[in-house]
C-alpha positions as CSV (number, residue, x, y, z in Angstrom):
1,M,16.1,5.9,-41.5
2,A,17.3,3.8,-38.6
3,F,15.6,3.4,-35.3
4,Q,17.6,3.7,-32.2
5,Q,17.1,0.9,-29.7
6,R,16.7,1.8,-26.1
7,D,19.0,0.4,-23.5
8,R,16.6,-2.0,-21.9
9,D,19.0,-2.9,-19.0
10,R,19.1,0.7,-18.0
11,D,15.3,0.9,-17.7
12,R,15.1,-2.2,-15.6
13,D,17.7,-1.0,-13.1
14,G,15.8,2.3,-12.6
15,D,18.8,4.3,-13.7
16,D,16.9,6.2,-16.3
17,R,16.7,9.9,-16.8
18,R,14.0,10.5,-14.1
19,G,16.6,11.0,-11.4
20,G,15.1,10.3,-8.0
21,G,16.8,8.4,-5.3
22,G,18.0,9.9,-2.0
23,F,14.8,9.0,-0.3
24,S,15.0,6.1,2.1
25,R,12.1,4.9,4.3
26,R,12.5,4.4,8.0
27,R,12.4,0.7,9.0
28,K,9.1,-0.2,10.6
29,F,9.1,-2.0,13.9
30,C,6.5,-3.6,16.1
31,R,5.8,-1.1,19.0
32,F,4.4,-3.9,21.2
33,K,7.4,-6.1,20.8
34,A,9.8,-3.2,21.6
35,E,7.8,-2.4,24.8
36,G,7.5,-6.1,25.8
37,V,3.7,-6.1,25.9
38,K,2.2,-9.5,26.7
39,E,-1.4,-8.8,25.7
40,I,-3.2,-5.7,24.3
41,D,-6.0,-4.6,26.6
42,Y,-9.3,-3.3,25.2
43,K,-9.5,-0.8,28.0
44,D,-6.3,1.0,26.9
45,L,-8.1,3.5,24.7
46,K,-5.2,5.8,24.1
47,T,-3.1,2.9,22.5
48,L,-6.1,1.6,20.5
49,Q,-6.9,5.1,19.1
50,A,-3.4,5.3,17.7
51,F,-4.1,2.4,15.4
52,I,-7.5,3.7,14.1
53,G,-7.3,5.8,11.0
54,E,-9.1,9.1,10.4
55,T,-12.0,7.3,8.7
56,G,-12.4,5.0,11.7
57,K,-10.9,1.9,10.1
58,I,-8.2,-0.2,11.7
59,V,-4.8,0.7,10.2
60,P,-3.2,-2.3,8.5
61,S,0.1,-3.8,9.8
62,R,1.9,-3.0,6.6
63,I,1.5,0.7,7.5
64,T,2.1,0.5,11.2
65,G,4.7,-2.2,11.3
66,T,2.9,-4.2,13.9
67,S,3.7,-8.0,13.9
68,T,1.0,-10.5,12.9
69,L,0.4,-11.7,16.5
70,Y,-0.1,-8.2,17.9
71,Q,-2.2,-7.1,14.8
72,R,-4.7,-9.9,15.6
73,Q,-4.8,-8.9,19.3
74,L,-5.1,-5.3,18.3
75,A,-8.1,-5.9,16.0
76,T,-9.8,-8.0,18.6
77,A,-9.3,-5.3,21.3
78,I,-10.6,-2.6,19.0
79,K,-13.7,-4.6,18.0
80,R,-14.3,-5.4,21.7
81,A,-13.9,-1.7,22.7
82,R,-16.3,-0.7,20.0
83,F,-18.9,-3.3,21.0
84,L,-18.7,-2.0,24.6
85,A,-19.1,1.6,23.4
86,L,-15.7,2.6,24.6
87,L,-14.7,3.5,21.0
88,P,-16.9,4.9,18.2
89,Y,-17.4,2.8,15.1
90,V,-17.3,6.0,12.9
91,V,-15.1,9.0,13.4
92,R,-16.8,12.3,12.6
């Protein structure tokens, strides 16, 4: 009895029998760069709440697409707003 060897190159390319494809993700962009924002203000609660997840955590930049500079400013603004009781620490 002979064993059949699998085509290893096909498995690496992802062209196996699973199908798939056809799904492309939308390119993420920094919302603050697009709008030309200089600094993120801790008093702008509507903007800050958009970057807080349903558990109350700050949403990471790999999810939102925010650049590193603005992600740092965003985190500082959210923490400052929480400290001043403008935003809750925990979302119920």
